[in-house]
PDB file of N, CA, C and O in Angstrom, chain B, residues numbered from 101:
ATOM      1  N   MET B 101     -15.698  -9.181 -15.935  1.00  0.00           N
ATOM      2  CA  MET B 101     -15.257  -8.578 -14.095  1.00  0.00           C
ATOM      3  C   MET B 101     -15.166  -9.621 -13.283  1.00  0.00           C
ATOM      4  O   MET B 101     -16.057 -10.368 -12.879  1.00  0.00           O
ATOM      5  N   ILE B 102     -13.185  -9.624 -12.912  1.00  0.00           N
ATOM      6  CA  ILE B 102     -13.764 -10.321 -11.719  1.00  0.00           C
ATOM      7  C   ILE B 102     -14.305  -9.542 -10.304  1.00  0.00           C
ATOM      8  O   ILE B 102     -14.847  -8.452 -10.122  1.00  0.00           O
ATOM      9  N   ARG B 103     -13.850 -10.743  -9.312  1.00  0.00           N
ATOM     10  CA  ARG B 103     -13.762  -9.868  -7.282  1.00  0.00           C
ATOM     11  C   ARG B 103     -12.182 -10.448  -7.358  1.00  0.00           C
ATOM     12  O   ARG B 103     -11.456 -11.315  -7.845  1.00  0.00           O
ATOM     13  N   VAL B 104     -12.232  -9.390  -6.574  1.00  0.00           N
ATOM     14  CA  VAL B 104     -11.050  -9.651  -5.361  1.00  0.00           C
ATOM     15  C   VAL B 104     -10.891  -9.311  -3.954  1.00  0.00           C
ATOM     16  O   VAL B 104     -11.059  -8.237  -3.377  1.00  0.00           O
ATOM     17  N   GLU B 105     -10.590 -10.261  -3.597  1.00  0.00           N
ATOM     18  CA  GLU B 105     -10.887 -10.093  -1.736  1.00  0.00           C
ATOM     19  C   GLU B 105      -9.517  -9.988  -1.644  1.00  0.00           C
ATOM     20  O   GLU B 105      -8.643 -10.056  -2.508  1.00  0.00           O
ATOM     21  N   PHE B 106      -9.452  -9.721   0.154  1.00  0.00           N
ATOM     22  CA  PHE B 106      -7.942  -9.286  -0.063  1.00  0.00           C
ATOM     23  C   PHE B 106      -8.317  -9.405   1.940  1.00  0.00           C
ATOM     24  O   PHE B 106      -8.499  -8.427   2.665  1.00  0.00           O
ATOM     25  N   LEU B 107      -8.342 -11.401   2.544  1.00  0.00           N
ATOM     26  CA  LEU B 107      -8.010 -11.224   3.486  1.00  0.00           C
ATOM     27  C   LEU B 107      -7.325 -10.513   4.850  1.00  0.00           C
ATOM     28  O   LEU B 107      -6.330  -9.795   4.755  1.00  0.00           O
ATOM     29  N   GLY B 108      -7.982 -10.805   6.120  1.00  0.00           N
ATOM     30  CA  GLY B 108      -6.972 -10.185   7.745  1.00  0.00           C
ATOM     31  C   GLY B 108      -6.909  -9.449   7.462  1.00  0.00           C
ATOM     32  O   GLY B 108      -7.863  -8.765   7.092  1.00  0.00           O
ATOM     33  N   PRO B 109      -4.873  -8.869   7.447  1.00  0.00           N
ATOM     34  CA  PRO B 109      -4.873  -7.557   7.574  1.00  0.00           C
ATOM     35  C   PRO B 109      -4.375  -6.901   7.337  1.00  0.00           C
ATOM     36  O   PRO B 109      -3.612  -6.126   7.914  1.00  0.00           O
ATOM     37  N   ILE B 110      -4.887  -7.144   5.811  1.00  0.00           N
ATOM     38  CA  ILE B 110      -4.267  -6.237   4.540  1.00  0.00           C
ATOM     39  C   ILE B 110      -5.534  -5.021   4.202  1.00  0.00           C
ATOM     40  O   ILE B 110      -5.509  -4.059   3.434  1.00  0.00           O
ATOM     41  N   ASN B 111      -6.456  -5.451   4.991  1.00  0.00           N
ATOM     42  CA  ASN B 111      -7.903  -4.225   5.676  1.00  0.00           C
ATOM     43  C   ASN B 111      -7.493  -3.744   3.709  1.00  0.00           C
ATOM     44  O   ASN B 111      -6.388  -3.519   3.216  1.00  0.00           O
ATOM     45  N   LYS B 112      -8.391  -3.739   3.267  1.00  0.00           N
ATOM     46  CA  LYS B 112      -9.452  -3.418   1.780  1.00  0.00           C
ATOM     47  C   LYS B 112      -9.804  -3.847   1.594  1.00  0.00           C
ATOM     48  O   LYS B 112      -9.491  -5.035   1.670  1.00  0.00           O
ATOM     49  N   GLU B 113     -11.165  -3.316   1.001  1.00  0.00           N
ATOM     50  CA  GLU B 113     -12.227  -3.727   0.293  1.00  0.00           C
ATOM     51  C   GLU B 113     -11.833  -4.556  -0.927  1.00  0.00           C
ATOM     52  O   GLU B 113     -10.800  -4.582  -1.596  1.00  0.00           O
ATOM     53  N   ALA B 114     -13.181  -5.339  -1.016  1.00  0.00           N
ATOM     54  CA  ALA B 114     -13.537  -6.115  -1.631  1.00  0.00           C
ATOM     55  C   ALA B 114     -13.738  -5.109  -3.283  1.00  0.00           C
ATOM     56  O   ALA B 114     -14.368  -4.058  -3.407  1.00  0.00           O
ATOM     57  N   MET B 115     -12.864  -5.979  -4.524  1.00  0.00           N
ATOM     58  CA  MET B 115     -13.265  -4.475  -5.599  1.00  0.00           C
ATOM     59  C   MET B 115     -13.693  -5.596  -6.812  1.00  0.00           C
ATOM     60  O   MET B 115     -13.250  -6.738  -6.691  1.00  0.00           O
ATOM     61  N   GLU B 116     -14.665  -5.222  -8.128  1.00  0.00           N
ATOM     62  CA  GLU B 116     -14.234  -5.830  -9.034  1.00  0.00           C
ATOM     63  C   GLU B 116     -13.389  -5.006 -10.280  1.00  0.00           C
ATOM     64  O   GLU B 116     -13.428  -3.856 -10.717  1.00  0.00           O
ATOM     65  N   ILE B 117     -12.572  -6.288 -10.619  1.00  0.00           N
ATOM     66  CA  ILE B 117     -11.569  -5.230 -12.182  1.00  0.00           C
ATOM     67  C   ILE B 117     -11.678  -5.725 -13.342  1.00  0.00           C
ATOM     68  O   ILE B 117     -11.873  -6.922 -13.128  1.00  0.00           O
ATOM     69  N   ASP B 118     -11.674  -5.560 -14.429  1.00  0.00           N
ATOM     70  CA  ASP B 118     -11.726  -6.481 -15.294  1.00  0.00           C
ATOM     71  C   ASP B 118     -10.265  -6.694 -16.222  1.00  0.00           C
ATOM     72  O   ASP B 118      -9.907  -6.001 -17.174  1.00  0.00           O
ATOM     73  N   VAL B 119      -9.634  -7.747 -15.690  1.00  0.00           N
ATOM     74  CA  VAL B 119      -8.531  -8.381 -16.140  1.00  0.00           C
ATOM     75  C   VAL B 119      -8.696  -9.349 -16.142  1.00  0.00           C
ATOM     76  O   VAL B 119      -9.593  -9.854 -15.466  1.00  0.00           O
ATOM     77  N   LYS B 120      -7.709 -10.188 -17.089  1.00  0.00           N
ATOM     78  CA  LYS B 120      -7.703 -11.037 -17.817  1.00  0.00           C
ATOM     79  C   LYS B 120      -6.754 -12.149 -17.702  1.00  0.00           C
ATOM     80  O   LYS B 120      -7.001 -13.129 -18.405  1.00  0.00           O
ATOM     81  N   SER B 121      -5.402 -12.199 -16.724  1.00  0.00           N
ATOM     82  CA  SER B 121      -4.907 -13.129 -16.136  1.00  0.00           C
ATOM     83  C   SER B 121      -4.508 -12.686 -15.046  1.00  0.00           C
ATOM     84  O   SER B 121      -5.191 -11.718 -14.712  1.00  0.00           O
ATOM     85  N   LEU B 122      -3.514 -13.002 -14.139  1.00  0.00           N
ATOM     86  CA  LEU B 122      -3.123 -12.908 -12.982  1.00  0.00           C
ATOM     87  C   LEU B 122      -1.938 -11.888 -12.446  1.00  0.00           C
ATOM     88  O   LEU B 122      -1.700 -11.072 -11.556  1.00  0.00           O
ATOM     89  N   LYS B 123      -1.057 -12.843 -14.241  1.00  0.00           N
ATOM     90  CA  LYS B 123      -0.032 -11.513 -14.669  1.00  0.00           C
ATOM     91  C   LYS B 123      -0.573 -10.262 -14.423  1.00  0.00           C
ATOM     92  O   LYS B 123      -0.630  -9.805 -13.282  1.00  0.00           O
ATOM     93  N   GLU B 124      -1.010  -9.622 -15.481  1.00  0.00           N
ATOM     94  CA  GLU B 124      -2.221  -8.331 -15.470  1.00  0.00           C
ATOM     95  C   GLU B 124      -2.589  -7.947 -14.440  1.00  0.00           C
ATOM     96  O   GLU B 124      -2.504  -6.760 -14.126  1.00  0.00           O
ATOM     97  N   LEU B 125      -3.330  -9.316 -13.291  1.00  0.00           N
ATOM     98  CA  LEU B 125      -4.169  -8.634 -11.970  1.00  0.00           C
ATOM     99  C   LEU B 125      -3.020  -7.846 -10.915  1.00  0.00           C
ATOM    100  O   LEU B 125      -3.140  -6.895 -10.142  1.00  0.00           O
ATOM    101  N   LYS B 126      -1.403  -9.080 -11.434  1.00  0.00           N
ATOM    102  CA  LYS B 126      -0.684  -8.088 -10.063  1.00  0.00           C
ATOM    103  C   LYS B 126      -0.058  -6.756 -10.547  1.00  0.00           C
ATOM    104  O   LYS B 126       0.506  -6.112  -9.662  1.00  0.00           O
ATOM    105  N   GLU B 127      -0.055  -6.198 -11.868  1.00  0.00           N
ATOM    106  CA  GLU B 127      -0.017  -4.746 -12.386  1.00  0.00           C
ATOM    107  C   GLU B 127      -0.836  -4.087 -12.147  1.00  0.00           C
ATOM    108  O   GLU B 127      -0.700  -2.876 -11.974  1.00  0.00           O
ATOM    109  N   VAL B 128      -1.818  -4.656 -12.078  1.00  0.00           N
ATOM    110  CA  VAL B 128      -2.762  -3.013 -11.632  1.00  0.00           C
ATOM    111  C   VAL B 128      -2.655  -3.513  -9.848  1.00  0.00           C
ATOM    112  O   VAL B 128      -3.305  -2.684  -9.212  1.00  0.00           O
ATOM    113  N   LEU B 129      -2.352  -4.045  -9.377  1.00  0.00           N
ATOM    114  CA  LEU B 129      -3.119  -4.337  -7.778  1.00  0.00           C
ATOM    115  C   LEU B 129      -0.646  -3.019  -6.904  1.00  0.00           C
ATOM    116  O   LEU B 129      -0.263  -2.531  -5.841  1.00  0.00           O
ATOM    117  N   SER B 130      -0.116  -3.178  -8.155  1.00  0.00           N
ATOM    118  CA  SER B 130       0.853  -2.982  -7.713  1.00  0.00           C
ATOM    119  C   SER B 130       1.158  -1.260  -7.706  1.00  0.00           C
ATOM    120  O   SER B 130       1.947  -0.509  -7.133  1.00  0.00           O
ATOM    121  N   LYS B 131       0.178  -1.142  -8.574  1.00  0.00           N
ATOM    122  CA  LYS B 131       0.143   0.515  -8.176  1.00  0.00           C
ATOM    123  C   LYS B 131      -0.230   1.236  -7.130  1.00  0.00           C
ATOM    124  O   LYS B 131      -0.266   2.443  -7.369  1.00  0.00           O
ATOM    125  N   ASP B 132      -0.675   0.752  -5.480  1.00  0.00           N
ATOM    126  CA  ASP B 132      -1.402  -0.072  -4.874  1.00  0.00           C
ATOM    127  C   ASP B 132      -0.519   0.441  -3.981  1.00  0.00           C
ATOM    128  O   ASP B 132       0.031  -0.600  -3.622  1.00  0.00           O
ATOM    129  N   GLU B 133       0.184   1.609  -3.161  1.00  0.00           N
ATOM    130  CA  GLU B 133       1.380   1.414  -2.562  1.00  0.00           C
ATOM    131  C   GLU B 133       1.163   0.171  -1.366  1.00  0.00           C
ATOM    132  O   GLU B 133       2.197  -0.406  -1.030  1.00  0.00           O
ATOM    133  N   GLU B 134       0.457  -0.067  -1.008  1.00  0.00           N
ATOM    134  CA  GLU B 134      -0.208  -0.744   0.887  1.00  0.00           C
ATOM    135  C   GLU B 134      -0.308  -1.814   0.243  1.00  0.00           C
ATOM    136  O   GLU B 134       0.398  -2.736   0.652  1.00  0.00           O
ATOM    137  N   LEU B 135      -1.149  -2.064  -0.902  1.00  0.00           N
ATOM    138  CA  LEU B 135      -1.254  -3.657  -1.961  1.00  0.00           C
ATOM    139  C   LEU B 135       0.629  -4.221  -1.962  1.00  0.00           C
ATOM    140  O   LEU B 135       1.198  -5.221  -1.525  1.00  0.00           O
ATOM    141  N   LYS B 136       1.087  -2.999  -2.678  1.00  0.00           N
ATOM    142  CA  LYS B 136       2.377  -3.080  -2.780  1.00  0.00           C
ATOM    143  C   LYS B 136       3.339  -4.683  -2.333  1.00  0.00           C
ATOM    144  O   LYS B 136       3.789  -5.607  -3.010  1.00  0.00           O
ATOM    145  N   SER B 137       3.322  -4.319  -0.647  1.00  0.00           N
ATOM    146  CA  SER B 137       4.055  -5.028  -0.403  1.00  0.00           C
ATOM    147  C   SER B 137       3.715  -6.488   0.469  1.00  0.00           C
ATOM    148  O   SER B 137       4.249  -7.445   1.029  1.00  0.00           O
ATOM    149  N   TRP B 138       2.204  -5.779   0.069  1.00  0.00           N
ATOM    150  CA  TRP B 138       1.752  -7.872   0.354  1.00  0.00           C
ATOM    151  C   TRP B 138       1.459  -8.454  -0.973  1.00  0.00           C
ATOM    152  O   TRP B 138       0.785  -9.469  -0.800  1.00  0.00           O
ATOM    153  N   LEU B 139       1.615  -8.301  -1.842  1.00  0.00           N
ATOM    154  CA  LEU B 139       1.727  -8.979  -2.567  1.00  0.00           C
ATOM    155  C   LEU B 139       2.978 -10.102  -2.438  1.00  0.00           C
ATOM    156  O   LEU B 139       2.801 -11.298  -2.210  1.00  0.00           O
ATOM    157  N   LYS B 140       4.354  -9.408  -2.647  1.00  0.00           N
ATOM    158  CA  LYS B 140       5.225 -11.090  -2.605  1.00  0.00           C
ATOM    159  C   LYS B 140       5.045 -11.676  -1.443  1.00  0.00           C
ATOM    160  O   LYS B 140       5.872 -12.545  -1.166  1.00  0.00           O
ATOM    161  N   SER B 141       3.974 -11.402  -0.459  1.00  0.00           N
ATOM    162  CA  SER B 141       4.031 -12.393   0.884  1.00  0.00           C
ATOM    163  C   SER B 141       3.022 -13.253   0.715  1.00  0.00           C
ATOM    164  O   SER B 141       3.073 -14.371   1.229  1.00  0.00           O
ATOM    165  N   CYS B 142       1.652 -12.725  -0.253  1.00  0.00           N
ATOM    166  CA  CYS B 142       0.600 -13.398   0.035  1.00  0.00           C
ATOM    167  C   CYS B 142       0.654 -14.880  -0.937  1.00  0.00           C
ATOM    168  O   CYS B 142       1.493 -15.117  -1.806  1.00  0.00           O
ATOM    169  N   ALA B 143      -0.180 -15.534  -0.630  1.00  0.00           N
ATOM    170  CA  ALA B 143      -0.542 -16.288  -1.727  1.00  0.00           C
ATOM    171  C   ALA B 143      -1.630 -16.357  -2.157  1.00  0.00           C
ATOM    172  O   ALA B 143      -2.438 -15.667  -1.535  1.00  0.00           O
ATOM    173  N   VAL B 144      -2.183 -17.138  -3.324  1.00  0.00           N
ATOM    174  CA  VAL B 144      -3.049 -16.681  -4.346  1.00  0.00           C
ATOM    175  C   VAL B 144      -4.095 -17.612  -4.563  1.00  0.00           C
ATOM    176  O   VAL B 144      -3.794 -18.797  -4.703  1.00  0.00           O
ATOM    177  N   ALA B 145      -5.769 -17.106  -4.631  1.00  0.00           N
ATOM    178  CA  ALA B 145      -6.209 -18.611  -4.655  1.00  0.00           C
ATOM    179  C   ALA B 145      -7.214 -17.919  -5.705  1.00  0.00           C
ATOM    180  O   ALA B 145      -7.480 -16.718  -5.666  1.00  0.00           O
ATOM    181  N   VAL B 146      -7.651 -18.669  -6.488  1.00  0.00           N
ATOM    182  CA  VAL B 146      -8.313 -18.780  -7.559  1.00  0.00           C
ATOM    183  C   VAL B 146      -9.671 -19.183  -7.986  1.00  0.00           C
ATOM    184  O   VAL B 146      -9.581 -20.041  -8.864  1.00  0.00           O
ATOM    185  N   ASN B 147     -11.438 -18.755  -7.566  1.00  0.00           N
ATOM    186  CA  ASN B 147     -11.840 -19.972  -7.644  1.00  0.00           C
ATOM    187  C   ASN B 147     -11.870 -20.688  -5.769  1.00  0.00           C
ATOM    188  O   ASN B 147     -11.730 -21.910  -5.810  1.00  0.00           O
ATOM    189  N   ASP B 148     -11.937 -20.443  -5.104  1.00  0.00           N
ATOM    190  CA  ASP B 148     -11.186 -21.053  -3.742  1.00  0.00           C
ATOM    191  C   ASP B 148      -9.834 -22.336  -4.029  1.00  0.00           C
ATOM    192  O   ASP B 148      -9.977 -23.355  -3.353  1.00  0.00           O
ATOM    193  N   LYS B 149      -8.612 -22.296  -4.958  1.00  0.00           N
ATOM    194  CA  LYS B 149      -7.624 -23.781  -5.582  1.00  0.00           C
ATOM    195  C   LYS B 149      -6.914 -22.376  -5.301  1.00  0.00           C
ATOM    196  O   LYS B 149      -7.184 -21.213  -5.600  1.00  0.00           O
ATOM    197  N   ILE B 150      -5.851 -23.026  -4.568  1.00  0.00           N
ATOM    198  CA  ILE B 150      -4.404 -22.308  -4.343  1.00  0.00           C
ATOM    199  C   ILE B 150      -3.597 -22.650  -5.180  1.00  0.00           C
ATOM    200  O   ILE B 150      -3.192 -23.802  -5.342  1.00  0.00           O
ATOM    201  N   VAL B 151      -2.958 -20.706  -6.425  1.00  0.00           N
ATOM    202  CA  VAL B 151      -2.038 -20.888  -7.563  1.00  0.00           C
ATOM    203  C   VAL B 151      -1.338 -20.597  -7.243  1.00  0.00           C
ATOM    204  O   VAL B 151      -1.478 -19.787  -6.327  1.00  0.00           O
ATOM    205  N   THR B 152      -0.136 -20.905  -7.604  1.00  0.00           N
ATOM    206  CA  THR B 152       1.111 -20.520  -7.714  1.00  0.00           C
ATOM    207  C   THR B 152       1.679 -19.907  -8.733  1.00  0.00           C
ATOM    208  O   THR B 152       2.775 -19.493  -8.355  1.00  0.00           O
ATOM    209  N   SER B 153       1.507 -19.675  -9.693  1.00  0.00           N
ATOM    210  CA  SER B 153       0.987 -19.325 -11.356  1.00  0.00           C
ATOM    211  C   SER B 153       0.777 -18.267 -11.292  1.00  0.00           C
ATOM    212  O   SER B 153      -0.278 -18.102 -10.679  1.00  0.00           O
ATOM    213  N   LEU B 154       1.456 -16.866 -11.774  1.00  0.00           N
ATOM    214  CA  LEU B 154       0.978 -16.224 -12.495  1.00  0.00           C
ATOM    215  C   LEU B 154       0.134 -16.534 -14.046  1.00  0.00           C
ATOM    216  O   LEU B 154      -0.934 -16.057 -14.429  1.00  0.00           O
ATOM    217  N   ASP B 155       0.617 -17.048 -14.411  1.00  0.00           N
ATOM    218  CA  ASP B 155       0.645 -17.754 -15.848  1.00  0.00           C
ATOM    219  C   ASP B 155      -1.329 -18.542 -15.884  1.00  0.00           C
ATOM    220  O   ASP B 155      -1.795 -19.470 -16.546  1.00  0.00           O
ATOM    221  N   VAL B 156      -2.088 -17.440 -14.663  1.00  0.00           N
ATOM    222  CA  VAL B 156      -3.691 -18.234 -15.259  1.00  0.00           C
ATOM    223  C   VAL B 156      -4.114 -17.624 -15.755  1.00  0.00           C
ATOM    224  O   VAL B 156      -3.959 -16.414 -15.589  1.00  0.00           O
ATOM    225  N   GLU B 157      -4.791 -18.082 -16.533  1.00  0.00           N
ATOM    226  CA  GLU B 157      -6.068 -16.703 -16.977  1.00  0.00           C
ATOM    227  C   GLU B 157      -7.310 -17.064 -16.383  1.00  0.00           C
ATOM    228  O   GLU B 157      -7.699 -18.151 -15.957  1.00  0.00           O
ATOM    229  N   LEU B 158      -8.062 -15.544 -16.454  1.00  0.00           N
ATOM    230  CA  LEU B 158      -8.909 -15.067 -15.808  1.00  0.00           C
ATOM    231  C   LEU B 158      -9.967 -15.247 -16.583  1.00  0.00           C
ATOM    232  O   LEU B 158      -9.565 -15.663 -17.670  1.00  0.00           O
ATOM    233  N   LYS B 159     -11.725 -15.086 -16.557  1.00  0.00           N
ATOM    234  CA  LYS B 159     -12.810 -15.478 -16.752  1.00  0.00           C
ATOM    235  C   LYS B 159     -13.948 -14.430 -16.374  1.00  0.00           C
ATOM    236  O   LYS B 159     -14.099 -14.113 -15.194  1.00  0.00           O
ATOM    237  N   ASP B 160     -14.613 -13.984 -17.209  1.00  0.00           N
ATOM    238  CA  ASP B 160     -15.472 -13.421 -16.380  1.00  0.00           C
ATOM    239  C   ASP B 160     -16.494 -14.231 -14.944  1.00  0.00           C
ATOM    240  O   ASP B 160     -16.719 -15.440 -14.876  1.00  0.00           O
ATOM    241  N   GLY B 161     -16.901 -13.334 -14.076  1.00  0.00           N
ATOM    242  CA  GLY B 161     -17.150 -14.081 -13.088  1.00  0.00           C
ATOM    243  C   GLY B 161     -15.954 -14.599 -11.923  1.00  0.00           C
ATOM    244  O   GLY B 161     -16.444 -15.228 -10.986  1.00  0.00           O
ATOM    245  N   ASP B 162     -14.714 -14.439 -11.885  1.00  0.00           N
ATOM    246  CA  ASP B 162     -13.983 -15.313 -11.134  1.00  0.00           C
ATOM    247  C   ASP B 162     -13.656 -14.914 -10.064  1.00  0.00           C
ATOM    248  O   ASP B 162     -14.096 -13.835  -9.667  1.00  0.00           O
ATOM    249  N   LYS B 163     -13.015 -15.474  -9.494  1.00  0.00           N
ATOM    250  CA  LYS B 163     -12.629 -14.438  -7.670  1.00  0.00           C
ATOM    251  C   LYS B 163     -11.972 -15.030  -7.754  1.00  0.00           C
ATOM    252  O   LYS B 163     -12.012 -16.093  -8.372  1.00  0.00           O
ATOM    253  N   VAL B 164     -10.579 -14.307  -6.815  1.00  0.00           N
ATOM    254  CA  VAL B 164      -9.470 -13.846  -6.740  1.00  0.00           C
ATOM    255  C   VAL B 164      -9.096 -13.498  -4.889  1.00  0.00           C
ATOM    256  O   VAL B 164      -9.628 -12.540  -4.328  1.00  0.00           O
ATOM    257  N   VAL B 165      -8.299 -14.277  -4.284  1.00  0.00           N
ATOM    258  CA  VAL B 165      -8.392 -13.881  -2.743  1.00  0.00           C
ATOM    259  C   VAL B 165      -6.980 -14.040  -2.678  1.00  0.00           C
ATOM    260  O   VAL B 165      -6.351 -14.989  -3.147  1.00  0.00           O
ATOM    261  N   LEU B 166      -6.171 -12.324  -1.617  1.00  0.00           N
ATOM    262  CA  LEU B 166      -5.121 -12.321  -1.209  1.00  0.00           C
ATOM    263  C   LEU B 166      -5.406 -12.885  -0.559  1.00  0.00           C
ATOM    264  O   LEU B 166      -6.566 -12.760  -0.165  1.00  0.00           O
ATOM    265  N   LEU B 167      -4.720 -13.701  -0.101  1.00  0.00           N
ATOM    266  CA  LEU B 167      -4.479 -14.593   1.461  1.00  0.00           C
ATOM    267  C   LEU B 167      -2.967 -14.432   2.509  1.00  0.00           C
ATOM    268  O   LEU B 167      -2.124 -15.291   2.252  1.00  0.00           O
ATOM    269  N   PRO B 168      -2.714 -13.765   3.251  1.00  0.00           N
ATOM    270  CA  PRO B 168      -1.721 -13.413   3.898  1.00  0.00           C
ATOM    271  C   PRO B 168      -1.271 -14.365   4.730  1.00  0.00           C
ATOM    272  O   PRO B 168      -2.013 -15.340   4.839  1.00  0.00           O
ATOM    273  N   PRO B 169      -0.049 -14.372   5.490  1.00  0.00           N
ATOM    274  CA  PRO B 169       0.600 -14.853   5.898  1.00  0.00           C
ATOM    275  C   PRO B 169       0.286 -15.229   7.378  1.00  0.00           C
ATOM    276  O   PRO B 169       0.771 -14.250   7.944  1.00  0.00           O
ATOM    277  N   VAL B 170      -0.095 -15.832   8.128  1.00  0.00           N
ATOM    278  CA  VAL B 170      -0.888 -15.590   9.611  1.00  0.00           C
ATOM    279  C   VAL B 170       0.284 -17.028  10.520  1.00  0.00           C
ATOM    280  O   VAL B 170       0.877 -18.042  10.153  1.00  0.00           O
ATOM    281  N   CYS B 171       0.138 -16.489  11.445  1.00  0.00           N
ATOM    282  CA  CYS B 171       1.135 -17.597  12.776  1.00  0.00           C
ATOM    283  C   CYS B 171      -0.467 -17.707  13.887  1.00  0.00           C
ATOM    284  O   CYS B 171      -1.354 -16.988  14.347  1.00  0.00           O
ATOM    285  N   GLY B 172      -0.110 -18.814  13.865  1.00  0.00           N
ATOM    286  CA  GLY B 172      -1.520 -19.267  14.687  1.00  0.00           C
ATOM    287  C   GLY B 172      -1.641 -20.802  15.045  1.00  0.00           C
ATOM    288  O   GLY B 172      -1.093 -21.724  14.440  1.00  0.00           O
ATOM    289  N   GLY B 173      -2.736 -20.925  16.506  1.00  0.00           N
ATOM    290  CA  GLY B 173      -2.130 -22.188  17.135  1.00  0.00           C
ATOM    291  C   GLY B 173      -3.389 -23.723  17.325  1.00  0.00           C
ATOM    292  O   GLY B 173      -3.002 -24.782  17.819  1.00  0.00           O
TER     293      GLY B 173
END
């Protein structure tokens, strides 16, 4: 199981899910209409490191965080 956390305005509770890659996670999260639009604009961190590819393998205990774009100063 991995833990998925959603920050800022995404407004979803963290979840535990059994997937083996970011690609598989995206497929699962895309089924949620509220999350689908966020997936296009969010940065993704795996174990506190930003990743840019869906070809990241996940293992039991990993933490994935969806980071929406924000404005600030």
